C-alpha positions as CSV (number, residue, x, y, z in Angstrom):
1,M,0.0,0.0,0.0
2,G,2.9,2.4,0.8
3,I,4.3,1.8,-2.7
4,L,1.0,2.8,-4.3
5,L,0.8,5.9,-2.2
6,S,4.3,7.0,-3.3
7,L,3.2,7.0,-7.0
8,S,1.9,10.1,-8.7
9,R,-1.6,10.2,-10.2
10,D,-0.1,9.9,-13.7
11,Q,2.1,7.0,-12.7
12,K,-0.8,5.1,-11.1
13,Q,-2.9,5.6,-14.3
14,S,-0.1,4.4,-16.6
15,A,0.6,1.4,-14.4
16,A,-3.1,0.5,-14.4
17,L,-3.5,0.9,-18.2
18,L,-0.4,-1.2,-18.9
19,Q,-1.3,-3.9,-16.4
20,A,-4.8,-4.1,-17.9
21,G,-3.3,-4.2,-21.4
22,T,-0.9,-7.0,-20.4
23,F,-3.8,-9.0,-19.0
24,L,-5.7,-8.6,-22.3
25,E,-2.7,-9.5,-24.5
26,Y,-2.0,-12.7,-22.5
27,F,-5.7,-13.6,-22.3
28,D,-5.8,-13.6,-26.1
29,L,-2.4,-15.3,-26.5
30,M,-3.2,-18.2,-24.1
31,L,-6.7,-18.8,-25.5
32,Y,-5.3,-21.0,-28.3
33,I,-2.5,-22.6,-26.4
34,H,-4.9,-24.0,-23.8
35,M,-7.6,-24.8,-26.4
36,A,-5.1,-26.4,-28.7
37,V,-6.1,-30.0,-27.7
38,I,-9.5,-29.2,-29.4
39,L,-8.5,-26.7,-32.1
40,N,-5.6,-28.7,-33.6
41,E,-8.2,-31.4,-34.5
42,L,-10.4,-28.8,-36.2
43,F,-7.7,-26.9,-38.2
44,F,-5.1,-29.6,-39.0
45,P,-5.2,-33.0,-40.7
46,K,-5.6,-36.0,-38.4
47,S,-2.6,-38.2,-38.0
48,D,-1.0,-40.9,-35.8
49,P,-0.3,-40.1,-32.1
50,H,3.5,-39.5,-32.7
51,T,2.9,-37.2,-35.7
52,A,0.1,-35.5,-33.8
53,S,2.6,-34.7,-31.0
54,L,5.1,-33.3,-33.4
55,L,2.3,-31.3,-35.1
56,A,1.1,-29.9,-31.8
57,A,4.7,-29.0,-30.9
58,F,5.0,-27.2,-34.3
59,V,1.9,-25.2,-33.8
60,F,3.0,-24.3,-30.3
61,C,6.4,-23.2,-31.5
62,T,5.2,-21.0,-34.3
63,T,3.8,-18.6,-31.6
64,F,7.4,-17.9,-30.5
65,I,9.8,-18.8,-33.3
66,F,9.2,-15.6,-35.3
67,R,9.3,-13.4,-32.3
68,P,12.9,-12.2,-32.9
69,I,11.8,-10.7,-36.2
70,G,9.0,-8.9,-34.3
71,A,11.4,-7.8,-31.7
72,L,13.6,-6.1,-34.3
73,I,10.6,-4.4,-35.8
74,F,8.9,-3.3,-32.6
75,G,12.3,-2.6,-31.0
76,W,13.1,-0.1,-33.8
77,I,9.7,1.5,-33.4
78,G,10.1,1.7,-29.6
79,D,13.6,3.2,-29.7
80,H,13.0,5.6,-32.6
81,I,9.3,6.5,-32.6
82,G,8.3,5.9,-29.0
83,R,7.4,3.4,-26.3
84,K,3.8,4.3,-26.5
85,S,3.5,3.6,-30.3
86,T,4.9,0.1,-29.8
87,I,2.3,-0.7,-27.1
88,I,-0.7,0.5,-29.1
89,I,0.4,-1.2,-32.4
90,T,0.9,-4.6,-30.7
91,T,-2.5,-4.4,-29.0
92,V,-4.2,-3.7,-32.4
93,M,-2.3,-6.7,-33.9
94,M,-3.7,-9.0,-31.2
95,A,-7.2,-7.8,-31.8
96,I,-7.1,-8.4,-35.6
97,S,-5.6,-11.9,-35.2
98,C,-8.4,-12.8,-32.7
99,I,-11.1,-11.6,-35.1
100,V,-9.6,-13.7,-38.0
101,M,-9.4,-16.8,-35.8
102,A,-13.0,-16.3,-34.6
103,N,-14.2,-16.4,-38.2
104,L,-11.8,-18.9,-39.7
105,P,-13.4,-22.0,-41.5
106,T,-12.1,-25.4,-40.3
107,Y,-9.9,-27.9,-42.2
108,A,-13.1,-29.9,-43.1
109,Q,-14.4,-26.7,-44.9
110,I,-11.4,-25.3,-46.7
111,G,-8.7,-27.8,-46.3
112,I,-5.0,-27.0,-45.6
113,A,-5.6,-23.2,-46.1
114,S,-7.2,-23.2,-42.6
115,A,-4.0,-24.6,-41.1
116,W,-1.8,-22.0,-42.8
117,I,-4.1,-19.1,-41.8
118,M,-4.3,-20.3,-38.2
119,T,-0.5,-20.6,-38.1
120,I,-0.1,-17.0,-39.5
121,C,-2.5,-15.7,-36.8
122,R,-0.5,-17.5,-34.1
123,I,2.7,-16.0,-35.4
124,A,1.1,-12.5,-35.3
125,Q,-0.1,-13.1,-31.8
126,G,3.3,-14.2,-30.6
127,M,5.0,-11.2,-32.1
128,S,2.5,-8.8,-30.7
129,S,2.5,-10.2,-27.2
130,M,6.3,-10.0,-27.1
131,G,6.3,-6.3,-28.1
132,E,3.5,-5.5,-25.7
133,I,5.0,-6.9,-22.5
134,M,8.5,-5.7,-23.1
135,G,7.3,-2.2,-24.1
136,A,5.2,-2.1,-21.0
137,E,8.1,-3.1,-18.8
138,V,10.5,-0.5,-20.3
139,Y,7.8,2.1,-20.0
140,L,7.3,1.6,-16.3
141,T,11.0,1.2,-15.6
142,E,11.6,4.6,-17.2
143,T,8.8,6.4,-15.4
144,I,9.1,5.1,-11.9
145,E,12.1,5.4,-9.6
146,R,13.8,2.4,-7.8
147,P,13.0,0.6,-5.6
148,T,9.3,1.4,-6.2
149,R,9.6,0.3,-9.8
150,Y,10.5,-3.3,-8.8
151,P,7.1,-4.4,-7.5
152,V,5.2,-2.1,-10.0
153,V,6.9,-3.6,-13.0
154,A,6.5,-7.1,-11.4
155,C,2.8,-6.5,-11.3
156,L,2.8,-6.9,-15.1
157,A,3.8,-10.6,-14.5
158,I,0.8,-10.9,-12.3
159,A,-1.4,-9.4,-15.0
160,A,0.0,-11.8,-17.6
161,D,-0.6,-14.8,-15.3
162,V,-4.1,-13.7,-14.5
163,G,-4.7,-13.3,-18.3
164,G,-3.7,-16.9,-18.8
165,F,-5.9,-18.0,-15.9
166,V,-9.0,-16.2,-17.1
167,A,-8.4,-17.5,-20.6
168,L,-8.3,-21.1,-19.3
169,G,-11.5,-20.3,-17.3
170,I,-13.3,-19.2,-20.5
171,V,-12.0,-22.3,-22.3
172,T,-13.2,-24.5,-19.5
173,L,-16.6,-22.8,-19.5
174,V,-16.9,-23.3,-23.3
175,V,-16.0,-27.0,-23.0
176,S,-18.1,-27.7,-20.0
177,C,-21.2,-26.0,-21.3
178,G,-20.8,-27.1,-24.9
179,L,-20.6,-23.6,-26.2
180,N,-19.2,-22.6,-29.6
181,W,-15.4,-22.2,-29.1
182,R,-15.5,-19.1,-31.4
183,Y,-17.2,-17.1,-28.7
184,A,-14.0,-17.2,-26.7
185,F,-12.0,-15.5,-29.5
186,W,-14.7,-12.9,-30.0
187,V,-14.4,-12.0,-26.3
188,G,-10.6,-11.8,-26.7
189,A,-10.9,-9.6,-29.8
190,S,-13.4,-7.2,-28.1
191,I,-11.2,-6.8,-25.1
192,A,-8.1,-6.1,-27.2
193,I,-9.9,-3.4,-29.1
194,I,-10.9,-1.7,-25.9
195,G,-7.4,-2.0,-24.6
196,A,-5.9,-0.4,-27.7
197,F,-8.2,2.7,-27.3
198,A,-7.4,3.0,-23.6
199,R,-3.7,3.0,-24.2
200,T,-3.9,6.1,-26.5
201,R,-4.1,8.0,-23.2
202,L,-0.5,7.1,-22.2
203,P,2.1,9.9,-22.3
204,E,5.6,9.2,-23.7
205,T,8.3,8.3,-21.1
206,P,10.6,11.2,-19.9
207,A,13.7,9.0,-20.4
208,F,12.8,8.4,-24.0
209,L,12.1,12.1,-24.7
210,E,15.4,13.0,-23.1
211,S,17.2,10.4,-25.2
212,K,15.7,11.8,-28.4
213,R,16.8,15.3,-27.4
214,Q,20.4,14.0,-27.0
215,W,20.3,12.4,-30.5
216,L,19.3,15.7,-31.9
217,K,22.2,17.3,-30.2
218,K,24.7,14.6,-31.4
219,G,25.8,16.9,-34.1
220,I,27.0,19.4,-31.5
221,E,29.2,16.8,-30.0
222,E,30.7,15.9,-33.4
223,M,31.6,19.6,-33.8
224,N,33.6,19.2,-30.5
225,L,31.3,21.5,-28.6
226,E,31.6,20.6,-24.9
227,Y,28.4,22.3,-23.8
228,D,24.8,22.4,-25.0
229,P,24.2,26.0,-26.1
230,I,20.5,25.6,-25.6
231,R,20.7,24.5,-21.9
232,G,24.2,25.9,-21.1
233,K,25.2,22.5,-19.6
234,K,27.6,19.7,-20.4
235,L,26.0,17.2,-22.8
236,N,24.8,14.0,-21.2
237,E,26.2,11.4,-23.6
238,T,23.9,8.4,-22.8
239,W,23.5,7.9,-26.6
240,K,27.2,6.8,-26.6
241,E,26.8,4.4,-23.6
242,P,28.3,1.0,-24.6
243,M,26.6,-2.4,-24.1
244,Q,28.6,-5.3,-22.6
245,A,28.4,-8.7,-24.3
246,K,28.4,-10.4,-21.0
247,T,25.3,-8.5,-19.9
248,L,23.5,-9.4,-23.1
249,I,24.4,-13.1,-22.7
250,S,23.3,-13.1,-19.0
251,Y,20.0,-11.5,-19.8
252,F,19.4,-14.1,-22.5
253,L,20.3,-17.0,-20.2
254,I,17.9,-15.7,-17.5
255,F,15.0,-15.6,-20.0
256,C,15.7,-19.2,-21.2
257,G,14.3,-20.5,-17.9
258,W,10.6,-19.7,-18.2
259,P,9.9,-21.7,-21.4
260,L,11.2,-24.9,-19.7
261,C,9.0,-24.3,-16.7
262,F,5.9,-23.5,-18.8
263,Y,6.3,-26.5,-21.0
264,L,6.9,-28.9,-18.1
265,G,4.1,-27.4,-16.1
266,F,1.3,-27.3,-18.7
267,L,2.2,-29.5,-21.7
268,Y,4.8,-32.2,-21.0
269,F,2.5,-34.3,-18.8
270,N,-0.5,-34.3,-21.1
271,P,0.4,-37.7,-22.6
272,I,0.6,-39.2,-19.1
273,L,-2.8,-37.8,-18.2
274,R,-4.2,-39.4,-21.3
275,E,-2.5,-42.8,-21.2
276,S,-2.1,-43.4,-17.4
277,F,-5.2,-41.7,-16.0
278,G,-7.6,-41.8,-19.0
279,Y,-8.0,-38.1,-19.4
280,S,-9.9,-36.7,-22.3
281,S,-9.1,-33.4,-24.0
282,E,-11.8,-31.7,-21.9
283,D,-10.4,-33.3,-18.7
284,I,-6.9,-31.9,-19.5
285,I,-8.4,-28.4,-20.0
286,R,-10.1,-28.5,-16.6
287,H,-7.0,-29.9,-15.0
288,N,-4.9,-27.1,-16.5
289,F,-7.5,-24.5,-15.4
290,F,-7.0,-25.4,-11.7
291,L,-3.3,-25.6,-12.3
292,S,-3.2,-22.1,-13.8
293,I,-4.0,-20.5,-10.5
294,V,-0.5,-21.5,-9.2
295,P,1.5,-19.0,-11.4
296,V,-0.8,-16.2,-10.3
297,I,-0.2,-17.1,-6.6
298,S,3.6,-17.3,-7.3
299,S,3.7,-13.9,-9.0
300,I,1.8,-12.3,-6.2
301,I,4.1,-13.7,-3.6
302,L,7.3,-12.8,-5.5
303,T,6.0,-9.3,-6.2
304,F,5.1,-8.8,-2.5
305,L,8.6,-9.9,-1.4
306,S,10.2,-7.5,-3.8
307,C,8.8,-4.6,-1.7
308,F,11.2,-5.6,1.0
309,I,14.0,-7.8,-0.6
310,H,16.1,-7.0,-3.6
311,P,14.6,-8.9,-6.6
312,I,17.8,-10.7,-7.6
313,R,18.2,-12.1,-4.1
314,I,14.7,-13.5,-4.4
315,L,15.4,-15.1,-7.8
316,K,18.6,-16.7,-6.5
317,I,16.6,-18.6,-3.9
318,V,14.0,-19.6,-6.5
319,G,16.7,-20.8,-9.0
320,S,18.5,-22.9,-6.3
321,S,15.2,-24.5,-5.3
322,M,14.4,-25.3,-9.0
323,L,17.8,-26.9,-9.5
324,L,17.0,-29.3,-6.6
325,L,13.6,-30.0,-8.0
326,M,15.0,-30.7,-11.5
327,V,17.4,-33.3,-10.1
328,L,14.6,-35.1,-8.3
329,L,11.9,-34.7,-11.1
330,P,12.5,-37.9,-13.1
331,I,12.4,-40.0,-9.9
332,L,9.2,-38.2,-8.7
333,I,7.5,-38.9,-12.1
334,M,8.4,-42.6,-12.1
335,N,6.8,-43.0,-8.6
336,L,3.5,-41.4,-9.4
337,G,0.7,-42.9,-7.3
338,S,-2.3,-40.9,-8.6
339,Y,-3.2,-37.9,-10.8
340,M,-3.1,-35.8,-7.7
341,H,0.6,-36.5,-7.2
342,L,1.1,-35.4,-10.8
343,F,-0.8,-32.2,-10.2
344,L,1.3,-31.4,-7.2
345,I,4.5,-31.9,-9.2
346,Q,3.2,-29.6,-11.9
347,A,2.1,-27.0,-9.3
348,L,5.6,-27.0,-7.7
349,I,7.3,-26.4,-11.0
350,L,5.0,-23.4,-11.6
351,L,5.3,-22.1,-8.0
352,I,9.1,-21.6,-8.3
353,P,9.6,-20.9,-12.0
354,L,12.8,-19.7,-13.6
355,S,11.2,-16.3,-14.3
356,A,12.7,-12.9,-14.7
357,A,10.0,-11.4,-12.4
358,P,10.2,-9.6,-10.1
359,A,13.6,-8.4,-11.3
360,D,12.6,-7.3,-14.8
361,A,13.2,-3.6,-14.0
362,V,16.6,-4.4,-12.6
363,F,17.7,-6.1,-15.8
364,I,16.2,-3.5,-18.1
365,S,17.9,-0.6,-16.3
366,H,21.3,-1.9,-17.3
367,F,20.6,-1.4,-21.0
368,P,21.3,1.9,-22.7
369,I,18.2,4.0,-23.2
370,Y,18.7,4.4,-26.9
371,R,18.6,0.6,-27.5
372,R,16.6,-0.5,-24.5
373,V,13.5,-1.7,-26.3
374,T,15.5,-3.4,-29.1
375,F,18.0,-5.2,-26.8
376,S,15.5,-6.4,-24.2
377,S,12.7,-7.4,-26.6
378,F,15.0,-9.2,-29.1
379,L,16.8,-11.2,-26.4
380,Y,13.5,-12.0,-24.8
381,A,12.1,-13.1,-28.1
382,L,15.2,-15.1,-29.1
383,S,15.2,-17.0,-25.8
384,R,11.5,-17.9,-26.2
385,A,11.9,-19.0,-29.8
386,L,15.0,-21.1,-29.1
387,M,13.9,-22.7,-25.8
388,F,10.3,-23.5,-26.8
389,V,11.7,-25.4,-29.8
390,V,14.3,-27.1,-27.7
391,T,11.9,-28.1,-24.9
392,S,8.9,-29.1,-27.0
393,F,10.8,-31.1,-29.7
394,G,13.8,-32.0,-27.6
395,L,11.8,-33.5,-24.7
396,I,9.7,-35.6,-27.2
397,Y,12.8,-37.3,-28.5
398,L,14.8,-37.4,-25.3
399,S,11.8,-39.1,-23.5
400,R,11.6,-41.7,-26.2
401,H,15.3,-42.7,-25.8
402,F,16.0,-42.0,-22.1
403,G,12.6,-41.9,-20.5
404,H,12.0,-39.1,-18.0
405,F,15.7,-38.9,-17.2
406,G,16.0,-37.2,-20.6
407,I,14.6,-34.1,-18.8
408,W,18.0,-33.7,-17.2
409,A,19.7,-33.0,-20.6
410,I,17.8,-29.8,-20.9
411,S,16.7,-28.7,-17.4
412,L,20.0,-28.9,-15.5
413,P,22.0,-26.8,-18.0
414,I,19.2,-24.2,-18.3
415,T,18.9,-23.9,-14.5
416,A,22.6,-23.5,-14.1
417,A,22.8,-20.9,-16.8
418,Y,19.9,-19.0,-15.2
419,L,21.8,-18.8,-11.9
420,Y,24.9,-17.7,-13.8
421,G,22.9,-14.8,-15.4
422,L,21.6,-13.7,-12.0
423,H,25.2,-13.7,-10.6
424,H,26.3,-11.3,-13.3
425,F,23.5,-8.8,-12.7
426,E,24.1,-9.1,-9.0
427,G,27.6,-7.9,-9.7
428,L,26.4,-5.0,-11.7
429,E,24.0,-3.9,-8.9
430,R,26.9,-4.2,-6.4
431,K,29.1,-1.9,-8.5
432,L,26.3,0.7,-8.4
433,K,25.8,0.1,-4.6
434,L,22.2,-0.9,-5.3
435,Y,22.5,-4.4,-3.9
436,P,22.2,-4.3,-0.1
437,N,24.4,-6.6,2.0
438,L,22.9,-8.9,4.5
439,A,23.0,-7.5,8.1
């Protein structure tokens, strides 16, 4: 409550609009992912179980694999035109893709064209969600001072998780009541349109405006003028600020963790639910609905802790706990006694995920302003594209050859890399005297 009181009226309004927009974006993005067990049968040709698994993995990955291209596009827009423009454009993209998906004929009606159109819509949704969340995080990081910015930016993760939870709730309602699945996408499209209009009220960030002013004065520096004749002060050369490769790599490694946790939490165990416990597609959707409340709880707890504890210290504890869980995971899976045991394993993975929240604002602040959106969004997108492919396809083949112990080949290196990335940013914070020592 004290943090909210310390914010100005404009800051509260911006934070509320961005959190609402993030909720809307992730509501729309997660609709298909959680309804895929039904929609894949409608929009793609039927095939044998193994081919169907590969097809499902392909559709899932298309949401993320083109994100780096979107990151370059929206990064350029965010760094040259404005943070606000990026946020509005991505929201409109999400609305359009939802409208197309809500009206798209099935495979039985128009054949393979339905599969291609659906895949294109998923690509557009993935690109827009990437630009939206990173644009929102950069926006709040630049408009709110530390340490207040830590929990405020982390609230975007809560909004994203709530969006996924509500999306699963809508999907569960549609399945349970026998409603037309298209209604869910019409709801998503309507919400996205409202969000786009609401975000036009956002002002541009002061840090971006100052950076643009410095770019305009770059010619003065090139003429060896030491002072800005307009302001009578020494030029602030943030446009020349270098970017360390080690910082870029560490940021990338940190963001590689969440795809692993998401895939293990929501998708990896679906075949076990079908084959060992006789779950239908509708049963899996209901199972995942109850499971989706766990990331919301986790985000709320981590955000609350960031009000009192430095975010990187929180994530170091989370990462160490996940490393222990990954070591034990194959053994836990092989000793399942009931579907409830499996649910608890999934819940534990999602309760202590290898996420960047609540330290997103810490990481973003170490990027130069003039490349902040481009660097953060591109590395975010690249990590998602790479790791969702590695986890979804990799775990299918590793499990066939090594059983559940194949999880180690991916999970242990990723978790270790995550901890390494945190260690690097901890060092940067210590250099700036922003990382408090334990009493």
